[in-house]
ZAMARGU-4260 file (C-alpha; in steps of 0.2 Angstrom, whole numbers, plus 5000, padded with zeros to 4 digits):
<rodrens>
0) 4813/5093/5103 | 4817/5093/5121 | 4827/5108/5124 | 4842/5102/5133 | 4844/5088/5120
5) 4844/5102/5107 | 4858/5110/5117 | 4870/5094/5118 | 4866/5093/5099 | 4874/5109/5095
10) 4888/5108/5109 | 4893/5090/5100 | 4891/5097/5083 | 4902/5114/5086 | 4914/5099/5095
15) 4916/5089/5079 | 4920/5105/5071 | 4934/5108/5082 | 4937/5089/5078 | 4937/5086/5096
20) 4929/5069/5095 | 4929/5063/5114 | 4917/5079/5120 | 4906/5076/5104 | 4905/5058/5111
25) 4901/5063/5129 | 4888/5077/5122 | 4877/5064/5113 | 4879/5053/5126 | 4871/5065/5138
30) 4855/5068/5125 | 4853/5049/5122 | 4852/5047/5143 | 4839/5061/5139 | 4827/5052/5124
35) 4835/5036/5124 | 4823/5031/5111 | 4829/5043/5095 | 4838/5034/5081 | 4849/5049/5075
40) 4858/5051/5092 | 4864/5032/5090 | 4870/5036/5071 | 4879/5051/5075 | 4887/5044/5090
45) 4892/5029/5081 | 4900/5040/5068 | 4908/5048/5081 | 4916/5031/5087 | 4919/5026/5067
50) 4930/5043/5065 | 4939/5039/5080 | 4942/5021/5074 | 4933/5013/5087 | 4924/5000/5077
55) 4916/4990/5091 | 4907/5003/5100 | 4903/5011/5082 | 4896/4995/5076 | 4886/4995/5094
60) 4877/5010/5092 | 4874/5008/5072 | 4865/4991/5077 | 4856/5002/5090 | 4850/5015/5078
65) 4843/5002/5067 | 4834/4992/5079 | 4825/5010/5082 | 4822/5015/5064 | 4826/4999/5052
70) 4822/5006/5037 | 4838/5020/5038 | 4851/5016/5024 | 4866/5024/5030 | 4864/5015/5045
75) 4867/4998/5040 | 4882/5006/5026 | 4891/5013/5042 | 4888/4998/5050 | 4897/4987/5036
80) 4912/4999/5037 | 4913/4995/5057 | 4911/4978/5053 | 4924/4976/5039 | 4938/4985/5051
85) 4934/4972/5062 | 4937/4960/5049 | 4916/4954/5051 | 4916/4951/5031 | 4901/4941/5031
90) 4892/4952/5042 | 4900/4966/5032 | 4892/4961/5018 | 4875/4958/5025 | 4874/4976/5032
95) 4879/4983/5014 | 4867/4973/5006 | 4854/4981/5016 | 4861/4999/5012 | 4858/4994/4995
100) 4841/4986/4995 | 4835/5001/5005 | 4843/5013/4994 | 4848/5005/4975 | 4851/5026/4968
105) 4866/5027/4979 | 4883/5021/4972 | 4893/5021/4988 | 4883/5008/4994 | 4889/4999/4980
110) 4907/5003/4982 | 4906/4997/4998 | 4897/4982/4995 | 4912/4977/4981 | 4925/4981/4995
115) 4918/4968/5006 | 4915/4957/4992 | 4935/4958/4987 | 4941/4953/5004 | 4926/4938/5002
120) 4938/4935/4985 | 4921/4935/4977 | 4926/4945/4962 | 4914/4942/4949 | 4900/4950/4961
125) 4910/4965/4966 | 4914/4970/4948 | 4897/4970/4946 | 4893/4980/4962 | 4908/4993/4955
130) 4902/4992/4937 | 4882/4999/4945 | 4893/5011/4957 | 4899/5021/4940 | 4883/5018/4929
135) 4874/5028/4945 | 4889/5040/4945 | 4901/5041/4929 | 4908/5056/4936 | 4917/5050/4951
140) 4937/5047/4948 | 4935/5034/4963 | 4922/5024/4956 | 4931/5023/4941 | 4948/5018/4948
145) 4941/5006/4958 | 4931/4997/4944 | 4948/4997/4933 | 4957/4988/4950 | 4946/4975/4949
150) 4947/4971/4929 | 4964/4971/4931 | 4962/4957/4946 | 4952/4949/4933 | 4967/4949/4921
155) 4956/4962/4911 | 4969/4974/4907 | 4961/4982/4892 | 4946/4987/4900 | 4957/4990/4917
160) 4967/5003/4908 | 4952/5011/4901 | 4944/5016/4918 | 4961/5023/4927 | 4962/5033/4910
165) 4945/5038/4914 | 4948/5042/4933 | 4963/5053/4928 | 4954/5064/4915 | 4938/5066/4926
170) 4954/5071/4940 | 4972/5074/4932 | 4979/5072/4948 | 4974/5058/4954 | 4989/5048/4960
175) 4983/5030/4962 | 4976/5029/4945 | 4995/5033/4938 | 5000/5021/4953 | 4991/5007/4947
180) 4992/5009/4929 | 5012/5006/4931 | 5008/4989/4938 | 4995/4982/4922 | 5004/4971/4909
185) 5008/4980/4896 | 5005/4973/4877 | 5016/4983/4865 | 4999/4987/4855 | 4992/4998/4870
190) 5009/5008/4871 | 5005/5021/4857 | 4986/5022/4864 | 4994/5027/4883 | 5006/5038/4876
195) 4996/5047/4867 | 4984/5049/4882 | 4999/5054/4892 | 5004/5069/4879 | 4985/5074/4881
200) 4986/5077/4899 | 5002/5084/4898 | 4996/5097/4885 | 4984/5104/4899 | 4993/5100/4914
205) 5013/5101/4908 | 5021/5100/4926 | 5013/5083/4931 | 5027/5075/4939 | 5014/5054/4938
210) 5010/5058/4919 | 5029/5061/4916 | 5034/5047/4925 | 5019/5035/4917 | 5024/5041/4899
215) 5042/5038/4902 | 5040/5022/4910 | 5029/5017/4893 | 5043/5024/4882 | 5055/5015/4889
220) 5045/4997/4888 | 5043/5003/4871 | 5061/5003/4868 | 5063/5023/4865 | 5077/5025/4880
225) 5083/5042/4875 | 5065/5053/4875 | 5063/5041/4891 | 5077/5046/4901 | 5075/5064/4898
230) 5057/5065/4905 | 5060/5054/4918 | 5074/5068/4923 | 5061/5081/4920 | 5047/5072/4931
235) 5060/5070/4945 | 5064/5088/4945 | 5045/5093/4947 | 5042/5082/4960 | 5057/5085/4970
240) 5054/5103/4969 | 5035/5100/4973 | 5040/5092/4989 | 5056/5103/4994 | 5050/5122/4986
245) 5068/5129/4992 | 5077/5117/4979 | 5070/5125/4965 | 5082/5139/4967 | 5098/5127/4970
250) 5110/5122/4956 | 5103/5107/4946 | 5116/5095/4937 | 5108/5088/4921 | 5112/5071/4926
255) 5115/5064/4942 | 5132/5054/4942 | 5132/5044/4960 | 5123/5028/4965 | 5109/5030/4976
260) 5114/5029/4996 | 5100/5016/5000 | 5089/5001/4995 | 5075/4995/5004 | 5076/4976/4997
265) 5063/4969/5004 | 5054/4958/5012 | 5038/4961/5002 | 5025/4962/5015 | 5035/4967/5028
270) 5030/4985/5029 | 5044/4991/5015 | 5028/5004/5009 | 5028/5012/5024 | 5046/5012/5030
275) 5050/5020/5012 | 5036/5034/5014 | 5042/5040/5031 | 5060/5040/5023 | 5052/5053/5013
280) 5045/5065/5029 | 5066/5068/5031 | 5071/5084/5023 | 5087/5079/5017 | 5080/5061/5009
285) 5073/5063/4990 | 5064/5049/4984 | 5064/5043/4966 | 5050/5045/4952 | 5042/5030/4960
290) 5046/5016/4973 | 5049/5001/4964 | 5063/5004/4953 | 5067/4986/4951 | 5082/4989/4940
295) 5092/4978/4948 | 5080/4963/4941 | 5069/4965/4928 | 5075/4982/4920 | 5095/4980/4922
300) 5095/4978/4902 | 5090/5000/4900 | 5108/5003/4907 | 5113/5013/4922 | 5109/5029/4913
305) 5092/5025/4913 | 5090/5021/4930 | 5101/5035/4939 | 5087/5046/4928 | 5073/5041/4940
310) 5081/5049/4954 | 5085/5069/4957 | 5101/5073/4951 | 5105/5087/4966 | 5104/5071/4976
315) 5125/5070/4973 | 5125/5084/4985 | 5133/5079/5002 | 5120/5086/5012 | 5105/5074/5003
320) 5105/5057/4999 | 5091/5046/4988 | 5086/5026/4987 | 5071/5014/4981 | 5062/5000/4988
325) 5061/4985/4978 | 5055/4969/4988 | 5059/4957/4974 | 5079/4961/4977 | 5077/4950/4992
330) 5076/4934/4981 | 5080/4934/4965 | 5097/4928/4957 | 5110/4942/4954 | 5102/4954/4962
335) 5116/4955/4977 | 5130/4955/4965 | 5125/4968/4953 | 5122/4981/4967 | 5138/4977/4973
340) 5147/4980/4958 | 5138/4997/4954 | 5138/5004/4972 | 5148/4992/4983 | 5146/5004/4999
345) 5127/5006/4996 | 5116/5004/5014 | 5104/4991/5012 | 5088/4988/5022 | 5078/4974/5026
350) 5062/4972/5035 | 5058/4954/5043 | 5041/4949/5047 | 5033/4935/5058 | 5035/4922/5044
355) 5018/4915/5047 | 5010/4931/5045 | 5019/4937/5031 | 5015/4920/5021 | 4998/4924/5024
360) 4998/4941/5020 | 5005/4935/5004 | 4995/4924/4999 | 4978/4934/5003 | 4988/4948/4993
365) 4989/4937/4978 | 4971/4931/4978 | 4965/4948/4980 | 4974/4952/4964 | 4969/4936/4953
370) 4989/4927/4954 | 4982/4915/4963 | 4966/4905/4965 | 4973/4890/4975 | 4964/4890/4993
375) 4978/4893/5006 | 4980/4876/5010 | 4983/4871/4994 | 4996/4885/4993 | 5004/4879/5009
380) 5005/4860/5002 | 5013/4865/4986 | 5026/4876/4992 | 5031/4863/5006 | 5033/4850/4992
385) 5044/4863/4984 | 5054/4866/4999 | 5057/4848/5000 | 5067/4847/4981 | 5077/4863/4982
390) 5094/4865/4989 | 5099/4878/5000 | 5106/4890/4985 | 5089/4886/4976 | 5079/4891/4993
395) 5087/4908/4994 | 5082/4911/4976 | 5064/4908/4978 | 5049/4918/4982 | 5031/4914/4984
400) 5021/4916/5000 | 5032/4900/5011 | 5047/4900/5003 | 5052/4920/5003 | 5049/4919/5021
405) 5064/4906/5025 | 5073/4923/5028 | 5088/4914/5032 | 5094/4907/5017 | 5090/4924/5007
410) 5101/4932/5020 | 5115/4919/5020 | 5117/4923/5002 | 5116/4944/5004 | 5129/4942/5018
415) 5141/4933/5006 | 5142/4947/4996 | 5140/4963/5008 | 5149/4966/5023 | 5138/4965/5038
420) 5138/4983/5044 | 5131/4989/5028 | 5114/4981/5031 | 5101/4986/5043 | 5089/4971/5049
425) 5073/4979/5057 | 5058/4964/5063 | 5043/4972/5057 | 5033/4970/5073 | 5044/4981/5082
430) 5042/4994/5067 | 5025/4996/5067 | 5024/4993/5087 | 5037/5008/5092 | 5037/5016/5073
435) 5048/5032/5080 | 5060/5021/5089 | 5063/5011/5074 | 5063/5026/5061 | 5078/5035/5074
440) 5087/5019/5070 | 5087/5019/5051 | 5090/5038/5052 | 5106/5034/5062 | 5111/5021/5052
445) 5109/5031/5035 | 5118/5045/5045 | 5103/5056/5047 | 5098/5066/5060 | 5082/5061/5070
450) 5066/5069/5067 | 5049/5070/5074 | 5036/5064/5064 | 5017/5067/5068 | 5007/5054/5060
455) 5013/5039/5056 | 5002/5032/5042 | 5002/5013/5038 | 5002/5010/5019 | 4997/4997/5009
460) 4988/4987/5022 | 4981/4969/5018 | 4965/4964/5024 | 4957/4947/5026 | 4949/4935/5040
465) 4959/4928/5052 | 4964/4911/5048 | 4961/4895/5057 | 4971/4889/5074 | 4976/4873/5063
470) 4984/4882/5049 | 4993/4891/5060 | 5001/4878/5070 | 5005/4871/5054 | 5014/4885/5046
475) 5024/4888/5062 | 5030/4869/5064 | 5036/4873/5045 | 5044/4888/5050 | 5051/4886/5066
480) 5068/4876/5062 | 5071/4890/5050 | 5068/4904/5061 | 5080/4896/5074 | 5093/4895/5061
485) 5091/4913/5057 | 5091/4918/5075 | 5107/4909/5079 | 5116/4915/5061 | 5111/4933/5065
490) 5113/4932/5084 | 5097/4942/5085 | 5083/4935/5093 | 5064/4937/5085 | 5052/4926/5095
495) 5042/4922/5082
</rodrens>
């Protein structure tokens, strides 16, 4: 090896170990200038760009590595990863497929190919890839989890539950598997199986709040409310003191008595998951057992004691607050009045995203999870026909990709029940473009001190190919008069 190149590689590795990616990049580029025909230099430089989320540059260098050494499987795999981030899904599938062709024993290649196929909507083919990945490495809990999600998206709930449970057996602290189990449509005959499973996990790990929360949820569904409430209180105590160790020494009451302080009521696919998690970064905000409690719509029959058991009892202290986020509240009937009756002074937060983008994101989310098998054009036609048949009041109660994006009708109904000063409206585009400023606005609304947050991770990201300009224009034309009514009603300019 050329001595100068060896020195640059040594320096680059040192910078990588220090997470100094740009300096590592410079050293690889200097090495390439000396030996431009070494495939590994391009590969490593591509990996550095990938780490910096500079996907266009990363793809360029992986392609160069492939030109020099076309039999290197990891170059194709990494190229596919970069292309997938660039939303070049078809090319990503080709790259991952080539990686698999070169090395049929690497489970991660099948996993990545499956991920790309999911984004193409080719769930059956993706399922084959995930099965093969699990077959090659049955001890990998993440592969078991991803196979379970594919089964769930196909409506194969028993198979999905088996995979999620297997993932938990392999890694009992793996939260994504617990969360996914909460969103599987349960049949009563599966309850005993899951109850037994969670109890076995808790024998070995008695303080796992995720396992306790899931056990309480299944017991609730089974109708065993007394035990469910007791376990929910235990779960939220453990979760809270894990996140706030100082509160372990505080004086906790057994039951929470006061209503939560805030609710993020929607809208779906507008950033509610990110906002909910960012609120949890604040030392005075204590979050409940899970984000979407959906008490005021589908779980209302369980009663207020069940609802309050989901929140930490210590949040009744004046210096602490708590709340939840259930985007379905925004458009479902009875919810606003039920909240008003229970918590007349509660603060409500609603996030509004460009309705064209929200509708498209909603459509692809439903397609990905197997709830919608129609094309986007078919959904647009169906929803526009439904719109013509609805009164203004009926429009205030309807979800769906397009109808849920008719914000004017929903907000008008909410503001008939709650005074305007109890509702904070956040434009999603502002929230993501200047998150710190938006969070300061939220903290002020909730009477909290502003805090600096170093890293705003984006949660629940949807990934799909850009739709055609004709569809964008069709949706823009549909929403234009409703957006205008919204702006006039709220006296806010959204510029959508």
